[in-house]
DRENDO-1510 file (C-alpha; in Angstrom, 1 decimal, always signed):
<recs>
REC; n; res; u; v; w
REC; 1; UNK; +164.9; +172.9; -72.9 .
REC; 2; UNK; +164.2; +173.8; -69.3 .
REC; 3; UNK; +166.0; +176.8; -67.9 .
REC; 4; UNK; +167.3; +176.0; -64.4 .
REC; 5; UNK; +168.5; +179.0; -62.4 .
REC; 6; UNK; +171.1; +178.1; -59.7 .
REC; 7; UNK; +171.8; +180.6; -57.0 .
REC; 8; UNK; +175.4; +180.8; -55.7 .
REC; 9; UNK; +176.3; +183.2; -52.9 .
REC; 10; UNK; +179.7; +182.2; -51.6 .
REC; 11; UNK; +182.8; +180.2; -52.3 .
REC; 12; UNK; +181.4; +177.4; -50.0 .
REC; 13; UNK; +178.2; +176.7; -51.9 .
REC; 14; UNK; +179.9; +177.1; -55.3 .
REC; 15; UNK; +182.3; +174.3; -54.4 .
REC; 16; UNK; +179.4; +172.1; -53.5 .
REC; 17; UNK; +177.5; +173.0; -56.6 .
REC; 18; UNK; +180.3; +172.3; -59.1 .
REC; 19; UNK; +179.3; +168.7; -60.0 .
REC; 20; UNK; +175.7; +169.8; -60.4 .
REC; 21; UNK; +176.6; +172.7; -62.7 .
REC; 22; UNK; +178.8; +170.5; -64.9 .
REC; 23; UNK; +175.9; +168.0; -65.3 .
REC; 24; UNK; +173.4; +170.8; -66.1 .
REC; 25; UNK; +175.8; +172.3; -68.7 .
REC; 26; UNK; +176.2; +168.9; -70.4 .
REC; 27; UNK; +172.5; +168.0; -70.3 .
REC; 28; UNK; +170.3; +167.9; -73.4 .
REC; 29; UNK; +167.3; +168.8; -71.4 .
REC; 30; UNK; +168.4; +171.6; -69.2 .
REC; 31; UNK; +169.9; +175.1; -69.7 .
REC; 32; UNK; +171.9; +176.7; -66.9 .
REC; 33; UNK; +171.2; +180.2; -65.7 .
REC; 34; UNK; +173.7; +181.0; -62.9 .
REC; 35; UNK; +172.7; +183.7; -60.5 .
REC; 36; UNK; +175.7; +185.1; -58.5 .
REC; 37; UNK; +175.2; +187.0; -55.3 .
REC; 38; UNK; +176.3; +187.5; -51.7 .
REC; 39; UNK; +180.0; +187.4; -50.8 .
REC; 40; UNK; +181.0; +186.5; -54.4 .
REC; 41; UNK; +180.5; +190.1; -55.2 .
REC; 42; UNK; +182.2; +191.6; -52.1 .
REC; 43; UNK; +185.8; +192.9; -52.5 .
REC; 44; UNK; +186.2; +192.6; -48.7 .
REC; 45; UNK; +185.4; +188.9; -48.8 .
REC; 46; UNK; +187.6; +187.9; -51.7 .
REC; 47; UNK; +185.6; +188.8; -54.8 .
REC; 48; UNK; +185.2; +185.1; -55.5 .
REC; 49; UNK; +183.0; +185.7; -58.6 .
REC; 50; UNK; +186.4; +185.7; -60.4 .
REC; 51; UNK; +186.7; +182.0; -59.7 .
REC; 52; UNK; +183.5; +181.3; -61.5 .
REC; 53; UNK; +184.6; +183.5; -64.4 .
REC; 54; UNK; +188.0; +181.7; -64.5 .
REC; 55; UNK; +186.3; +178.4; -64.9 .
REC; 56; UNK; +184.3; +179.6; -67.9 .
REC; 57; UNK; +180.9; +179.0; -66.4 .
REC; 58; UNK; +178.5; +181.5; -67.9 .
REC; 59; UNK; +176.9; +183.9; -65.4 .
REC; 60; UNK; +173.3; +184.9; -66.1 .
REC; 61; UNK; +172.8; +187.5; -63.3 .
REC; 62; UNK; +174.8; +189.3; -60.7 .
REC; 63; UNK; +172.6; +190.3; -57.7 .
REC; 64; UNK; +174.2; +192.8; -55.4 .
REC; 65; UNK; +172.9; +192.6; -51.8 .
REC; 66; UNK; +175.5; +192.6; -49.1 .
REC; 67; UNK; +176.1; +195.8; -47.1 .
REC; 68; UNK; +179.5; +196.4; -45.5 .
REC; 69; UNK; +177.9; +196.1; -42.1 .
REC; 70; UNK; +177.6; +192.7; -40.4 .
REC; 71; UNK; +175.4; +194.0; -37.5 .
REC; 72; UNK; +171.9; +192.5; -37.1 .
REC; 73; UNK; +170.5; +195.5; -38.8 .
REC; 74; UNK; +173.0; +195.3; -41.6 .
REC; 75; UNK; +172.3; +191.6; -42.2 .
REC; 76; UNK; +168.5; +192.2; -42.1 .
REC; 77; UNK; +168.9; +195.1; -44.6 .
REC; 78; UNK; +171.0; +192.9; -46.8 .
REC; 79; UNK; +168.2; +190.3; -46.8 .
REC; 80; UNK; +165.8; +192.9; -48.0 .
REC; 81; UNK; +168.1; +194.2; -50.7 .
REC; 82; UNK; +168.5; +190.6; -51.8 .
REC; 83; UNK; +164.7; +190.1; -52.2 .
REC; 84; UNK; +164.6; +193.3; -54.3 .
REC; 85; UNK; +167.6; +192.3; -56.4 .
REC; 86; UNK; +166.3; +188.8; -57.2 .
REC; 87; UNK; +162.8; +190.2; -57.9 .
REC; 88; UNK; +164.3; +192.4; -60.6 .
REC; 89; UNK; +166.3; +189.5; -62.0 .
REC; 90; UNK; +163.2; +187.2; -62.2 .
REC; 91; UNK; +161.3; +190.0; -63.9 .
REC; 92; UNK; +164.0; +190.0; -66.6 .
REC; 93; UNK; +164.4; +186.3; -66.9 .
REC; 94; UNK; +161.8; +183.9; -65.4 .
REC; 95; UNK; +163.5; +180.4; -65.0 .
REC; 96; UNK; +161.5; +177.2; -65.2 .
REC; 97; UNK; +163.1; +176.0; -61.9 .
REC; 98; UNK; +165.1; +177.8; -59.2 .
REC; 99; UNK; +167.7; +175.8; -57.3 .
REC; 100; UNK; +168.8; +177.0; -53.8 .
REC; 101; UNK; +171.1; +175.3; -51.4 .
REC; 102; UNK; +171.3; +175.0; -47.6 .
REC; 103; UNK; +170.5; +177.7; -45.1 .
REC; 104; UNK; +172.1; +181.0; -46.0 .
REC; 105; UNK; +170.1; +184.3; -45.7 .
REC; 106; UNK; +171.2; +185.1; -49.2 .
REC; 107; UNK; +169.6; +181.9; -50.5 .
REC; 108; UNK; +166.5; +182.6; -48.6 .
REC; 109; UNK; +166.1; +186.0; -50.3 .
REC; 110; UNK; +166.2; +184.3; -53.7 .
REC; 111; UNK; +163.6; +181.7; -52.7 .
REC; 112; UNK; +161.3; +184.3; -51.2 .
REC; 113; UNK; +161.5; +186.6; -54.2 .
REC; 114; UNK; +160.5; +183.6; -56.4 .
REC; 115; UNK; +157.2; +183.1; -54.5 .
REC; 116; UNK; +155.1; +185.8; -56.3 .
REC; 117; UNK; +156.4; +184.7; -59.7 .
REC; 118; UNK; +155.2; +181.1; -59.1 .
REC; 119; UNK; +158.7; +179.8; -59.9 .
REC; 120; UNK; +159.1; +176.2; -58.7 .
REC; 121; UNK; +161.9; +176.1; -56.1 .
REC; 122; UNK; +164.2; +173.1; -55.7 .
REC; 123; UNK; +165.9; +173.1; -52.3 .
REC; 124; UNK; +169.1; +171.1; -51.8 .
REC; 125; UNK; +170.1; +170.2; -48.2 .
REC; 126; UNK; +166.8; +170.6; -46.3 .
REC; 127; UNK; +165.7; +168.7; -43.2 .
REC; 128; UNK; +169.0; +169.3; -41.2 .
REC; 129; UNK; +169.4; +170.8; -37.8 .
REC; 130; UNK; +171.9; +173.5; -36.7 .
REC; 131; UNK; +170.6; +174.7; -33.4 .
REC; 132; UNK; +173.2; +177.4; -32.8 .
REC; 133; UNK; +172.5; +179.5; -35.9 .
REC; 134; UNK; +169.8; +181.5; -37.6 .
REC; 135; UNK; +170.4; +179.1; -40.4 .
REC; 136; UNK; +168.1; +176.7; -38.6 .
REC; 137; UNK; +165.1; +178.9; -39.2 .
REC; 138; UNK; +166.2; +179.9; -42.7 .
REC; 139; UNK; +166.6; +176.3; -43.8 .
REC; 140; UNK; +163.1; +175.2; -42.6 .
REC; 141; UNK; +161.6; +178.4; -44.1 .
REC; 142; UNK; +163.1; +177.5; -47.4 .
REC; 143; UNK; +161.6; +174.0; -47.1 .
REC; 144; UNK; +158.2; +175.5; -46.9 .
REC; 145; UNK; +159.0; +177.8; -49.9 .
REC; 146; UNK; +160.3; +174.9; -52.0 .
REC; 147; UNK; +158.4; +172.6; -54.3 .
REC; 148; UNK; +161.1; +169.9; -54.7 .
REC; 149; UNK; +163.5; +168.7; -51.9 .
REC; 150; UNK; +166.9; +167.0; -52.1 .
REC; 151; UNK; +168.0; +166.1; -48.6 .
REC; 152; UNK; +171.2; +164.3; -47.9 .
REC; 153; UNK; +169.9; +161.4; -45.8 .
REC; 154; UNK; +166.8; +159.4; -45.2 .
REC; 155; UNK; +166.4; +160.9; -41.7 .
REC; 156; UNK; +166.5; +164.4; -43.2 .
REC; 157; UNK; +164.0; +163.4; -45.8 .
REC; 158; UNK; +161.6; +162.0; -43.2 .
REC; 159; UNK; +161.9; +165.3; -41.3 .
REC; 160; UNK; +160.8; +167.2; -44.4 .
REC; 161; UNK; +157.7; +165.1; -44.7 .
REC; 162; UNK; +157.1; +165.6; -41.0 .
REC; 163; UNK; +157.0; +169.4; -41.8 .
REC; 164; UNK; +154.0; +168.8; -44.0 .
REC; 165; UNK; +155.7; +168.3; -47.4 .
REC; 166; UNK; +154.2; +165.7; -49.7 .
REC; 167; UNK; +156.5; +162.6; -49.9 .
REC; 168; UNK; +156.5; +162.6; -53.8 .
REC; 169; UNK; +158.3; +165.9; -53.6 .
REC; 170; UNK; +161.3; +164.5; -51.7 .
REC; 171; UNK; +164.3; +162.9; -53.4 .
REC; 172; UNK; +167.0; +161.7; -51.0 .
REC; 173; UNK; +170.1; +162.5; -53.1 .
REC; 174; UNK; +173.0; +162.3; -50.6 .
REC; 175; UNK; +175.2; +165.3; -49.9 .
REC; 176; UNK; +176.0; +167.0; -53.1 .
REC; 177; UNK; +179.5; +168.0; -51.9 .
REC; 178; UNK; +180.6; +164.4; -51.8 .
REC; 179; UNK; +180.4; +164.2; -55.6 .
REC; 180; UNK; +183.5; +166.3; -55.7 .
REC; 181; UNK; +185.5; +163.5; -54.1 .
REC; 182; UNK; +184.9; +161.0; -56.8 .
REC; 183; UNK; +187.5; +162.5; -59.1 .
REC; 184; UNK; +189.5; +164.4; -56.4 .
REC; 185; UNK; +193.2; +164.4; -56.8 .
REC; 186; UNK; +195.2; +166.1; -54.0 .
REC; 187; UNK; +197.6; +168.8; -54.9 .
REC; 188; UNK; +201.3; +167.9; -54.5 .
REC; 189; UNK; +202.3; +168.8; -51.0 .
REC; 190; UNK; +205.0; +171.3; -52.2 .
REC; 191; UNK; +202.4; +173.0; -54.3 .
REC; 192; UNK; +200.0; +173.1; -51.5 .
REC; 193; UNK; +202.6; +174.6; -49.2 .
REC; 194; UNK; +203.4; +177.3; -51.7 .
REC; 195; UNK; +199.7; +178.1; -52.0 .
REC; 196; UNK; +199.1; +178.6; -48.3 .
REC; 197; UNK; +202.5; +180.3; -47.9 .
REC; 198; UNK; +203.8; +178.0; -45.1 .
REC; 199; UNK; +206.2; +175.0; -45.1 .
REC; 200; UNK; +204.4; +171.8; -43.9 .
REC; 201; UNK; +205.7; +170.5; -40.6 .
REC; 202; UNK; +206.5; +166.8; -40.1 .
REC; 203; UNK; +204.2; +167.1; -37.1 .
REC; 204; UNK; +201.3; +168.0; -39.4 .
REC; 205; UNK; +199.0; +171.0; -39.1 .
REC; 206; UNK; +195.5; +171.8; -37.9 .
REC; 207; UNK; +192.9; +172.9; -40.5 .
REC; 208; UNK; +190.8; +175.6; -38.7 .
REC; 209; UNK; +187.4; +176.7; -40.0 .
REC; 210; UNK; +185.4; +178.7; -37.5 .
REC; 211; UNK; +182.3; +180.8; -38.2 .
REC; 212; UNK; +180.3; +183.1; -35.9 .
REC; 213; UNK; +177.5; +181.4; -34.1 .
REC; 214; UNK; +174.7; +183.7; -35.2 .
REC; 215; UNK; +172.4; +183.1; -32.3 .
REC; 216; UNK; +175.3; +183.9; -30.0 .
REC; 217; UNK; +176.8; +186.7; -32.0 .
REC; 218; UNK; +177.5; +188.8; -28.9 .
REC; 219; UNK; +180.0; +186.2; -27.8 .
REC; 220; UNK; +181.7; +185.9; -31.2 .
REC; 221; UNK; +184.8; +187.7; -30.0 .
REC; 222; UNK; +185.3; +185.8; -26.8 .
REC; 223; UNK; +184.6; +182.5; -28.4 .
REC; 224; UNK; +187.2; +183.2; -31.1 .
REC; 225; UNK; +189.8; +184.1; -28.4 .
REC; 226; UNK; +189.2; +180.8; -26.7 .
REC; 227; UNK; +189.8; +178.9; -29.9 .
REC; 228; UNK; +193.0; +180.9; -30.7 .
REC; 229; UNK; +194.3; +180.2; -27.2 .
REC; 230; UNK; +193.7; +176.5; -27.7 .
REC; 231; UNK; +195.6; +176.6; -31.0 .
REC; 232; UNK; +198.5; +178.2; -29.2 .
REC; 233; UNK; +198.4; +175.6; -26.5 .
REC; 234; UNK; +198.3; +172.7; -29.0 .
REC; 235; UNK; +201.8; +173.6; -30.3 .
REC; 236; UNK; +200.8; +172.7; -33.9 .
REC; 237; UNK; +200.9; +174.8; -37.0 .
REC; 238; UNK; +197.5; +175.9; -38.3 .
REC; 239; UNK; +195.9; +176.9; -41.6 .
REC; 240; UNK; +192.9; +179.1; -40.8 .
REC; 241; UNK; +190.2; +179.7; -43.4 .
REC; 242; UNK; +188.4; +183.0; -42.8 .
REC; 243; UNK; +184.6; +183.1; -42.3 .
REC; 244; UNK; +181.9; +184.2; -44.7 .
REC; 245; UNK; +179.4; +187.0; -44.3 .
REC; 246; UNK; +177.6; +186.5; -41.0 .
REC; 247; UNK; +176.6; +188.6; -38.0 .
REC; 248; UNK; +179.8; +189.5; -36.2 .
REC; 249; UNK; +181.9; +187.9; -39.0 .
REC; 250; UNK; +184.2; +190.8; -39.2 .
REC; 251; UNK; +185.1; +190.6; -35.5 .
REC; 252; UNK; +186.0; +186.9; -36.0 .
REC; 253; UNK; +188.1; +187.7; -39.1 .
REC; 254; UNK; +189.9; +190.6; -37.3 .
REC; 255; UNK; +191.0; +188.4; -34.4 .
REC; 256; UNK; +192.1; +185.5; -36.7 .
REC; 257; UNK; +194.1; +187.8; -38.9 .
REC; 258; UNK; +195.8; +189.4; -35.9 .
REC; 259; UNK; +196.7; +186.0; -34.5 .
REC; 260; UNK; +198.2; +184.8; -37.8 .
REC; 261; UNK; +200.3; +188.0; -38.1 .
REC; 262; UNK; +201.8; +187.3; -34.8 .
REC; 263; UNK; +203.0; +183.8; -35.6 .
REC; 264; UNK; +205.2; +182.2; -38.1 .
REC; 265; UNK; +203.5; +178.8; -37.9 .
REC; 266; UNK; +199.9; +180.1; -38.6 .
REC; 267; UNK; +198.4; +181.3; -41.9 .
REC; 268; UNK; +195.0; +182.8; -42.5 .
REC; 269; UNK; +193.6; +182.4; -46.0 .
REC; 270; UNK; +190.6; +184.0; -47.6 .
REC; 271; UNK; +189.8; +181.2; -50.0 .
REC; 272; UNK; +191.6; +177.9; -50.7 .
REC; 273; UNK; +189.2; +176.7; -53.4 .
REC; 274; UNK; +187.7; +173.2; -53.5 .
REC; 275; UNK; +190.7; +171.2; -54.5 .
REC; 276; UNK; +193.1; +172.9; -52.1 .
REC; 277; UNK; +190.6; +172.7; -49.3 .
REC; 278; UNK; +190.1; +169.0; -49.8 .
REC; 279; UNK; +193.9; +168.6; -50.0 .
REC; 280; UNK; +194.1; +170.3; -46.6 .
REC; 281; UNK; +191.5; +167.8; -45.3 .
REC; 282; UNK; +193.4; +164.9; -46.7 .
REC; 283; UNK; +196.7; +166.1; -45.2 .
REC; 284; UNK; +195.8; +167.7; -41.9 .
REC; 285; UNK; +196.4; +166.1; -38.5 .
REC; 286; UNK; +192.9; +167.2; -37.4 .
REC; 287; UNK; +190.3; +169.8; -38.2 .
REC; 288; UNK; +189.1; +172.3; -35.6 .
REC; 289; UNK; +186.2; +174.7; -35.7 .
REC; 290; UNK; +182.4; +174.6; -36.4 .
REC; 291; UNK; +182.1; +174.2; -40.1 .
REC; 292; UNK; +179.6; +171.8; -41.8 .
REC; 293; UNK; +182.5; +170.4; -43.8 .
REC; 294; UNK; +183.8; +168.8; -40.6 .
REC; 295; UNK; +180.5; +167.0; -40.3 .
REC; 296; UNK; +179.7; +166.2; -44.0 .
REC; 297; UNK; +183.0; +165.8; -45.9 .
REC; 298; UNK; +185.5; +165.0; -43.3 .
REC; 299; UNK; +184.3; +161.4; -42.6 .
REC; 300; UNK; +185.3; +160.5; -46.2 .
REC; 301; UNK; +188.9; +161.4; -45.4 .
REC; 302; UNK; +188.9; +159.7; -42.0 .
REC; 303; UNK; +189.8; +163.1; -40.6 .
REC; 304; UNK; +189.5; +163.7; -36.9 .
REC; 305; UNK; +187.3; +166.8; -36.2 .
REC; 306; UNK; +187.1; +168.9; -33.0 .
REC; 307; UNK; +183.6; +170.5; -33.4 .
REC; 308; UNK; +183.2; +173.5; -31.2 .
REC; 309; UNK; +180.0; +174.8; -29.7 .
REC; 310; UNK; +176.4; +174.7; -30.9 .
REC; 311; UNK; +176.6; +175.8; -34.6 .
REC; 312; UNK; +176.3; +172.2; -35.9 .
REC; 313; UNK; +174.2; +170.9; -33.0 .
REC; 314; UNK; +171.6; +168.4; -34.4 .
REC; 315; UNK; +173.4; +167.2; -37.5 .
REC; 316; UNK; +174.1; +163.5; -38.0 .
REC; 317; UNK; +177.7; +162.7; -37.0 .
REC; 318; UNK; +180.2; +160.0; -37.8 .
REC; 319; UNK; +182.7; +158.7; -35.3 .
REC; 320; UNK; +185.4; +161.2; -36.4 .
REC; 321; UNK; +183.7; +164.1; -34.6 .
REC; 322; UNK; +184.6; +165.2; -31.1 .
REC; 323; UNK; +182.1; +167.7; -29.7 .
REC; 324; UNK; +183.3; +170.3; -27.2 .
REC; 325; UNK; +182.2; +173.6; -25.7 .
REC; 326; UNK; +183.9; +176.9; -26.2 .
REC; 327; UNK; +186.5; +176.8; -23.4 .
REC; 328; UNK; +190.2; +176.7; -24.3 .
REC; 329; UNK; +191.1; +173.8; -22.0 .
REC; 330; UNK; +188.3; +171.6; -23.4 .
REC; 331; UNK; +189.3; +172.4; -27.0 .
REC; 332; UNK; +193.0; +171.8; -26.2 .
REC; 333; UNK; +192.2; +168.4; -24.7 .
REC; 334; UNK; +190.1; +167.4; -27.7 .
REC; 335; UNK; +192.9; +168.4; -30.1 .
REC; 336; UNK; +195.3; +166.3; -28.1 .
REC; 337; UNK; +193.0; +163.3; -28.4 .
REC; 338; UNK; +192.2; +163.8; -32.0 .
REC; 339; UNK; +195.8; +163.8; -33.2 .
REC; 340; UNK; +196.7; +160.5; -31.5 .
REC; 341; UNK; +197.5; +157.5; -33.7 .
REC; 342; UNK; +194.9; +155.5; -31.7 .
REC; 343; UNK; +192.1; +157.8; -32.6 .
REC; 344; UNK; +193.1; +158.0; -36.2 .
REC; 345; UNK; +193.5; +154.2; -36.5 .
REC; 346; UNK; +190.0; +153.8; -35.0 .
REC; 347; UNK; +188.6; +155.7; -38.0 .
REC; 348; UNK; +189.9; +153.3; -40.6 .
REC; 349; UNK; +187.0; +152.1; -42.8 .
REC; 350; UNK; +184.7; +154.8; -41.6 .
REC; 351; UNK; +181.5; +155.0; -43.6 .
REC; 352; UNK; +180.3; +158.5; -44.4 .
REC; 353; UNK; +176.6; +158.7; -43.5 .
REC; 354; UNK; +176.0; +161.5; -46.0 .
REC; 355; UNK; +175.9; +159.3; -49.1 .
REC; 356; UNK; +177.8; +157.8; -52.0 .
REC; 357; UNK; +178.9; +160.8; -54.1 .
REC; 358; UNK; +176.2; +160.5; -56.8 .
REC; 359; UNK; +173.9; +163.3; -55.7 .
REC; 360; UNK; +174.2; +165.5; -58.8 .
REC; 361; UNK; +172.9; +162.7; -61.1 .
REC; 362; UNK; +169.8; +162.2; -58.9 .
REC; 363; UNK; +169.1; +165.9; -58.8 .
REC; 364; UNK; +169.5; +166.4; -62.6 .
REC; 365; UNK; +167.3; +163.4; -63.3 .
REC; 366; UNK; +164.5; +164.8; -61.2 .
REC; 367; UNK; +164.8; +168.3; -62.5 .
REC; 368; UNK; +164.6; +167.0; -66.1 .
REC; 369; UNK; +161.6; +164.7; -65.5 .
REC; 370; UNK; +159.3; +166.4; -63.0 .
REC; 371; UNK; +156.2; +167.8; -64.7 .
REC; 372; UNK; +156.1; +171.6; -64.5 .
REC; 373; UNK; +152.3; +171.7; -63.9 .
REC; 374; UNK; +149.8; +173.0; -61.3 .
REC; 375; UNK; +150.4; +170.0; -59.1 .
REC; 376; UNK; +154.0; +171.0; -58.6 .
REC; 377; UNK; +153.2; +174.7; -57.9 .
REC; 378; UNK; +150.0; +174.2; -55.8 .
REC; 379; UNK; +151.4; +172.7; -52.6 .
REC; 380; UNK; +149.2; +170.8; -50.2 .
REC; 381; UNK; +150.1; +170.3; -46.5 .
REC; 382; UNK; +150.7; +166.7; -46.0 .
REC; 383; UNK; +149.0; +165.8; -42.7 .
REC; 384; UNK; +150.8; +162.6; -41.8 .
REC; 385; UNK; +148.4; +160.9; -39.3 .
REC; 386; UNK; +149.4; +157.5; -38.0 .
REC; 387; UNK; +146.9; +155.8; -40.4 .
REC; 388; UNK; +148.3; +157.6; -43.4 .
REC; 389; UNK; +151.9; +156.8; -42.4 .
REC; 390; UNK; +151.1; +153.1; -42.4 .
REC; 391; UNK; +149.5; +153.3; -45.8 .
REC; 392; UNK; +151.9; +155.5; -47.7 .
REC; 393; UNK; +154.5; +154.1; -50.0 .
REC; 394; UNK; +156.5; +155.6; -52.8 .
REC; 395; UNK; +158.3; +154.2; -55.8 .
REC; 396; UNK; +161.8; +154.7; -57.1 .
REC; 397; UNK; +160.2; +156.3; -60.1 .
REC; 398; UNK; +158.9; +159.2; -58.0 .
REC; 399; UNK; +162.0; +159.5; -55.9 .
REC; 400; UNK; +164.9; +157.3; -55.0 .
REC; 401; UNK; +166.9; +156.9; -51.8 .
REC; 402; UNK; +170.6; +157.3; -51.4 .
REC; 403; UNK; +171.3; +153.8; -52.7 .
REC; 404; UNK; +168.5; +154.0; -55.3 .
REC; 405; UNK; +165.9; +152.3; -53.2 .
REC; 406; UNK; +162.4; +153.8; -52.8 .
REC; 407; UNK; +162.0; +156.1; -49.8 .
REC; 408; UNK; +158.9; +155.4; -47.8 .
REC; 409; UNK; +158.9; +158.2; -45.2 .
REC; 410; UNK; +155.6; +157.0; -43.6 .
REC; 411; UNK; +157.3; +153.8; -42.5 .
REC; 412; UNK; +159.7; +155.5; -40.1 .
REC; 413; UNK; +158.2; +158.8; -39.0 .
</recs>
């Protein structure tokens, strides 16, 4: 059996990973080694490692890395501590494949530490753009550190090839988070109301998920104040989910908590969990903030989204997303439009561009079958000249597209 180490660093990625973890645990070919790090191990950020333990998923390693400081120096130091911590873990247990997801600095530390050990890295969620965050650089850096790629869309897969990755390494899986929706059952509304600690209004509520924009961290406080002012002007109740560990994240959290304490129709929650969060998405009048969940998962619910600022700039969008700047009046006007029956009705039958909810199966099939040989480890830069692009084809046996068709990156680049 192959040992597959999966790195989870926060409540957000653990919720996305859940279908993949289940399939690995049930596989006859793969053995799971879960590596828990980042905000999972922070008492200040909810100590969400307890969720993993409550689900009975075995934990292979706990890698401490986060400092209490969220200044640029604190984040950079945490990154260094992460590389050291994962290096010690790999020295104890060398997995056959390491799986990392997305664009977090904690994930990058794991991928970087794996490099001297010649551990094949599988990267889920590459090829995307988020112009407002340091995540943009971290994601593309992980692409170059990785040996296998599982992007969410054909466009993202072609971008990975454009970065010099060989096409045979790329499997367009669809967004892994959508697998959770296949067997999703919303919580009863009375149970959800008890969980968040607020009665649900007949007018509905706003689901608010706002993170610091890490390339604009000096403005985190003022940007948060503009959002909170817009929430006040909207006149709607709000359920606010607090941000993860990022530069200036504590400043955002402080202002959100103070806002919620001043109002009876606003609650701020540390962690809803996957089922309750999806229940909120299926129930809310609209979503407001700058979370990737508004871009990736919300289309499946036909949920209107007011996307604020630059954090998600560059990602593929469905028609449910209204992009606005940071000013309170602009945000307020977008909320007013999003909650109209006309806008919601226009979203009926919306197709999610991020896939069909079968990503985990595609990833597990590839992890099980790929030869663990020198060809996998010794990467070559794929110099895609125009002539090569015309000639290149791939087969579904090497990697399939979202609907199972062969992906031929050379045809569209």
